[in-house]
C-alpha positions as CSV (number, residue, x, y, z in Angstrom):
1,M,-17.6,38.4,-48.4
2,Q,-18.5,34.8,-49.1
3,Q,-16.8,34.1,-52.5
4,Y,-15.0,35.7,-55.3
5,S,-15.7,34.9,-59.1
6,L,-14.5,35.8,-62.6
7,L,-16.4,37.2,-65.4
8,D,-14.8,36.7,-68.9
9,L,-16.0,38.5,-72.1
10,S,-13.3,36.7,-74.2
11,P,-11.8,39.5,-75.5
12,V,-10.4,39.4,-78.9
13,S,-7.0,41.3,-79.3
14,E,-5.9,43.0,-82.2
15,G,-3.6,40.6,-84.6
16,S,-5.4,37.7,-83.1
17,D,-8.8,35.9,-83.4
18,V,-11.8,34.3,-82.2
19,G,-10.2,31.0,-82.2
20,K,-7.6,32.4,-80.1
21,A,-9.9,34.3,-77.9
22,L,-12.0,31.3,-76.9
23,S,-8.8,29.2,-76.5
24,N,-7.6,31.7,-74.0
25,T,-10.9,31.5,-72.7
26,L,-10.4,28.1,-71.9
27,D,-6.8,28.4,-70.6
28,L,-8.2,31.1,-68.0
29,A,-11.1,29.2,-66.8
30,I,-8.6,26.6,-65.9
31,C,-6.4,29.1,-63.8
32,A,-9.1,30.4,-62.4
33,E,-10.5,27.3,-60.6
34,K,-6.8,26.4,-59.5
35,C,-7.0,30.1,-58.2
36,G,-10.0,29.5,-55.8
37,Y,-12.6,31.4,-57.9
38,H,-15.9,30.1,-57.0
39,R,-17.6,30.9,-60.8
40,Y,-16.9,31.9,-64.0
41,W,-19.4,33.9,-65.9
42,L,-19.4,34.7,-69.5
43,A,-21.7,37.2,-71.2
44,E,-23.5,37.8,-74.4
45,H,-22.9,40.3,-76.2
46,H,-23.4,40.3,-80.6
47,N,-21.6,41.9,-83.4
48,M,-18.9,43.0,-81.4
49,P,-15.6,42.6,-82.8
50,G,-13.9,42.5,-79.8
51,I,-16.0,39.9,-77.5
52,A,-16.0,36.2,-78.7
53,S,-18.6,34.9,-76.3
54,A,-21.7,35.5,-78.4
55,A,-22.9,32.1,-78.1
56,T,-22.9,32.1,-74.3
57,S,-24.2,28.4,-73.7
58,V,-21.8,26.9,-76.2
59,V,-18.5,28.4,-74.6
60,I,-20.2,27.5,-70.9
61,S,-20.3,23.7,-71.9
62,R,-16.9,24.0,-73.3
63,V,-15.6,26.0,-69.8
64,A,-17.4,23.3,-67.8
65,A,-15.6,20.4,-69.6
66,E,-12.3,21.8,-68.9
67,T,-12.8,22.4,-65.1
68,K,-14.0,20.3,-62.5
69,K,-15.6,22.0,-59.6
70,M,-15.8,25.4,-60.5
71,R,-19.7,26.8,-61.0
72,V,-19.8,28.2,-64.8
73,G,-22.4,30.3,-65.9
74,A,-24.2,33.6,-68.0
75,G,-23.1,36.5,-66.7
76,G,-25.3,37.1,-68.4
77,V,-28.0,35.3,-71.1
78,M,-30.1,38.8,-72.6
79,L,-33.3,37.1,-72.4
80,P,-35.4,39.7,-74.6
81,N,-33.1,37.9,-77.6
82,H,-34.6,34.6,-77.0
83,S,-37.6,32.1,-76.1
84,P,-37.5,31.2,-72.7
85,L,-38.1,27.7,-73.6
86,V,-35.0,27.5,-75.7
87,I,-32.7,29.0,-72.6
88,A,-34.2,26.3,-70.5
89,E,-33.5,23.8,-72.9
90,Q,-30.3,24.9,-73.5
91,F,-29.1,25.3,-69.6
92,G,-31.4,22.4,-68.7
93,T,-28.8,20.4,-71.0
94,L,-25.7,22.1,-69.6
95,A,-27.5,21.1,-66.1
96,S,-27.7,17.7,-67.2
97,F,-23.9,17.5,-68.3
98,F,-22.7,19.3,-65.2
99,P,-25.1,18.6,-62.4
100,D,-25.0,21.5,-59.6
101,R,-22.5,23.7,-61.7
102,I,-24.7,25.7,-63.9
103,D,-25.9,29.5,-63.3
104,L,-27.9,31.5,-65.3
105,G,-27.9,35.0,-65.3
106,L,-30.5,37.3,-67.0
107,G,-30.3,40.6,-68.6
108,R,-32.9,42.9,-69.8
109,A,-30.5,44.8,-72.3
110,P,-30.3,43.4,-76.0
111,G,-26.6,43.4,-75.8
112,S,-26.2,44.8,-79.0
113,D,-27.3,47.7,-81.1
114,M,-30.9,48.1,-82.4
115,L,-29.8,46.5,-86.2
116,T,-28.3,43.8,-84.9
117,A,-31.4,43.1,-82.5
118,R,-33.7,43.2,-85.6
119,A,-30.9,40.4,-86.8
120,L,-31.6,38.2,-84.0
121,R,-35.1,38.0,-85.2
122,R,-36.8,38.9,-81.9
123,S,-39.0,42.0,-81.4
124,L,-37.3,45.1,-79.9
125,E,-40.6,45.2,-77.4
126,N,-39.6,42.1,-75.8
127,N,-37.3,43.8,-72.9
128,E,-41.1,45.1,-71.8
129,N,-42.2,41.3,-71.3
130,F,-38.7,40.6,-69.5
131,P,-40.4,40.1,-66.0
132,N,-43.0,37.7,-67.4
133,D,-40.3,36.1,-69.4
134,V,-38.6,35.4,-66.3
135,L,-41.3,33.7,-64.5
136,E,-42.2,31.4,-67.7
137,L,-38.2,30.3,-67.5
138,L,-38.3,29.5,-63.7
139,S,-41.3,27.6,-64.5
140,Y,-39.4,25.2,-67.0
141,F,-37.1,24.5,-64.6
142,S,-39.4,23.6,-61.9
143,D,-40.1,19.8,-61.0
144,G,-43.4,19.8,-63.7
145,P,-44.8,21.3,-66.5
146,S,-47.1,24.3,-65.5
147,S,-48.9,24.1,-68.7
148,G,-48.9,21.7,-71.8
149,V,-44.9,22.6,-72.5
150,E,-42.3,21.2,-70.7
151,A,-38.5,21.6,-71.1
152,I,-36.9,18.7,-72.2
153,P,-34.0,19.1,-70.6
154,G,-35.0,21.7,-68.1
155,T,-37.6,20.4,-66.0
156,G,-36.6,19.3,-62.5
157,T,-33.0,20.9,-63.3
158,N,-33.7,23.9,-60.8
159,V,-31.0,26.0,-62.6
160,P,-30.0,28.8,-60.3
161,V,-31.4,31.9,-61.8
162,W,-29.8,35.5,-61.3
163,I,-31.4,38.7,-62.2
164,L,-28.5,41.2,-63.4
165,G,-28.8,44.7,-63.8
166,S,-27.5,48.3,-64.3
167,S,-30.2,50.1,-63.2
168,L,-33.0,49.9,-60.4
169,F,-35.5,48.0,-62.5
170,G,-33.2,44.4,-62.0
171,A,-33.0,45.3,-58.0
172,E,-36.7,46.0,-57.7
173,L,-37.6,42.7,-59.8
174,A,-34.9,40.4,-57.9
175,A,-36.2,41.7,-54.5
176,H,-39.7,40.7,-55.5
177,L,-39.0,37.6,-57.0
178,G,-36.9,36.3,-54.2
179,L,-33.7,35.9,-56.7
180,P,-30.0,36.5,-56.1
181,Y,-29.0,39.8,-57.9
182,A,-25.6,40.9,-59.6
183,F,-25.0,44.4,-60.1
184,A,-22.7,45.7,-63.1
185,S,-20.9,48.0,-61.3
186,H,-17.7,47.3,-63.8
187,F,-19.3,49.6,-66.2
188,S,-22.5,51.5,-64.8
189,P,-21.5,51.9,-61.1
190,T,-23.6,55.2,-60.8
191,L,-26.8,53.8,-59.2
192,I,-25.2,50.7,-56.9
193,E,-25.8,52.1,-53.8
194,Q,-29.4,53.0,-54.4
195,A,-30.0,49.6,-56.5
196,L,-28.3,47.6,-53.6
197,H,-30.4,49.2,-50.9
198,I,-33.8,48.8,-53.0
199,Y,-33.0,45.0,-53.4
200,R,-32.0,44.5,-49.7
201,S,-35.0,46.5,-48.1
202,N,-37.4,45.0,-50.2
203,F,-36.4,41.4,-50.7
204,N,-38.9,38.4,-50.4
205,A,-37.9,35.3,-49.1
206,S,-38.7,32.6,-52.1
207,K,-38.1,28.9,-52.4
208,W,-35.4,30.0,-54.5
209,L,-33.2,32.0,-51.6
210,S,-34.2,32.9,-48.1
211,K,-32.4,35.8,-47.7
212,P,-30.8,38.7,-49.8
213,Y,-27.8,37.8,-52.2
214,V,-25.8,40.1,-54.1
215,T,-22.9,40.1,-56.4
216,I,-21.3,43.1,-57.4
217,C,-18.4,43.5,-60.3
218,A,-15.5,45.4,-60.3
219,G,-12.8,46.0,-62.9
220,V,-9.1,45.0,-61.9
221,C,-5.8,45.4,-63.4
222,V,-3.2,44.1,-61.4
223,A,0.8,44.4,-62.3
224,D,4.1,44.2,-60.6
225,T,3.8,48.3,-60.6
226,D,1.3,50.7,-60.6
227,D,3.0,52.6,-63.9
228,E,3.0,48.7,-65.6
229,A,-0.9,48.3,-64.7
230,Y,-2.3,51.6,-65.8
231,Y,-0.3,50.9,-69.4
232,L,-2.1,47.4,-69.5
233,K,-5.4,49.0,-68.7
234,S,-5.1,51.5,-71.7
235,S,-6.3,48.6,-73.8
236,Q,-9.6,48.5,-72.3
237,I,-10.0,52.5,-72.1
238,L,-9.3,52.7,-75.7
239,S,-11.4,49.9,-76.5
240,F,-14.2,51.1,-74.4
241,S,-13.8,54.7,-75.9
242,N,-13.9,53.2,-79.3
243,L,-17.5,51.8,-78.6
244,I,-18.5,55.5,-77.0
245,M,-17.6,56.8,-80.4
246,G,-19.4,54.4,-82.5
247,K,-16.3,52.5,-83.8
248,P,-16.2,49.2,-81.5
249,S,-13.1,47.6,-82.2
250,K,-10.6,44.4,-81.0
251,L,-8.7,44.9,-77.7
252,P,-6.1,47.4,-78.9
253,H,-2.2,47.1,-78.1
254,P,-2.0,49.1,-74.7
255,V,-0.4,53.1,-75.3
256,K,1.4,55.3,-73.0
257,N,-0.1,58.5,-74.2
258,I,-3.5,57.8,-74.0
259,D,-4.5,61.2,-73.1
260,E,-3.1,62.2,-76.5
261,I,-5.5,59.8,-78.3
262,I,-9.0,60.3,-76.8
263,P,-10.7,63.0,-76.5
264,N,-10.8,64.5,-73.1
265,A,-14.9,64.5,-73.1
266,V,-14.6,60.7,-74.0
267,L,-12.0,60.1,-71.6
268,Q,-13.6,61.6,-68.8
269,Q,-16.7,59.4,-69.5
270,V,-14.5,56.4,-69.5
271,E,-13.0,57.2,-66.2
272,Q,-16.8,57.5,-64.7
273,T,-17.7,54.4,-66.3
274,F,-14.9,52.2,-64.7
275,S,-15.0,54.1,-61.2
276,C,-15.8,50.7,-59.5
277,S,-12.3,49.1,-60.4
278,A,-8.9,48.6,-59.1
279,T,-5.6,49.3,-60.9
280,G,-2.3,49.3,-60.0
281,S,0.1,46.9,-57.9
282,I,-1.0,44.2,-55.5
283,H,-0.7,46.7,-52.7
284,S,-2.7,49.3,-54.6
285,V,-5.3,47.1,-55.7
286,E,-5.8,45.8,-52.4
287,R,-6.5,49.1,-50.8
288,A,-8.9,49.6,-53.6
289,L,-10.5,46.1,-53.4
290,S,-11.1,46.8,-49.8
291,G,-12.8,50.0,-50.0
292,I,-15.3,48.5,-52.4
293,L,-15.8,45.5,-50.2
294,D,-16.2,47.9,-47.2
295,K,-18.4,50.4,-48.7
296,Y,-20.9,48.0,-50.5
297,K,-20.5,44.7,-48.4
298,P,-21.5,42.4,-51.1
299,D,-21.9,38.6,-50.3
300,E,-19.8,37.7,-53.4
301,L,-17.5,39.9,-55.4
302,M,-16.9,39.4,-59.1
303,V,-13.9,40.5,-60.8
304,T,-13.4,41.4,-64.5
305,G,-10.9,43.0,-66.7
306,A,-9.3,43.0,-70.3
307,I,-5.5,43.0,-70.6
308,Y,-4.2,42.4,-74.4
309,D,-1.3,40.0,-73.4
310,H,-3.3,37.0,-72.2
311,A,-0.2,35.6,-70.1
312,L,-0.3,39.3,-68.4
313,R,-4.2,39.0,-67.9
314,K,-4.1,35.6,-66.7
315,R,-1.5,36.9,-64.0
316,S,-3.7,39.8,-63.1
317,F,-6.3,37.8,-61.9
318,E,-4.1,35.0,-60.0
319,M,-2.9,38.2,-58.1
320,A,-6.3,39.3,-57.6
321,S,-7.0,35.9,-56.1
322,E,-4.4,36.3,-53.6
323,I,-6.0,39.6,-52.4
324,L,-9.4,38.3,-52.7
325,S,-8.7,35.1,-51.0
326,N,-8.1,37.0,-47.5
327,Y,-11.3,38.6,-47.3
328,K,-13.5,35.3,-48.2
329,T,-15.2,34.6,-44.9
330,S,-17.0,31.4,-45.6
């Protein structure tokens, strides 16, 4: 593993609000840089009461301004929601403010429900145009316009573009285009081995990347004891269960009797969703993360996790960095 990084969804806790969630994101980003995290990514989600990072490029600008050297980016922008030119201009602006620090991860999903997708004023068929939209976006970042349209800012910034995925499609596209690939194993671990094999075995060297580069994302929840960590993790389990049951919510307060609150079938689904994760004391999490690294051999591991109490969430990522720093090879 060459680097370790952090994905933040800017969780909004029950009894709190978006303003506090975004303030917490800035505080966590400053902490992450001190802890040696290589990059700090934020994700686009819409109409989700528990996620405050919908205006992703705006949040990135504030995080980059509050930090000094750490890379900051989108993990990701859901390109079907946007015009490639607008995204090129947004991230070209970011790259102009913060040279050599901005990443752009691209996803194919809408990051929302269909009603919200319509409210975004984008065609629901836009995901079918995703490969062409990626190519168009890459052309805007190059050194000169390939058509009569130029992204200003954007042209010549060569913002690093990543393909994100939770299925095989993204792996195939990233390999074909010769781009770095990030797999969303923190919520969709089922196809990870097959996706990484497809990406690595079919990779075409490009002007952007000479050899495959894989990031996988794992959930972490670290505390002083296993029992405390599982208690803190219950907030995220409750939140995801509510989403599955069609009742998206703010991040709930943790509970000790989660088996009594969530239907067994839903709980099993959530446990499968979170199977690529590490929860427990620092020793338990170290064993789990070591197993993940040995099994998938990523070039970079990105960690994520939602904890109700911000101070405890920050401490969880601090302890995770203590573990991951021992596995960094370059």
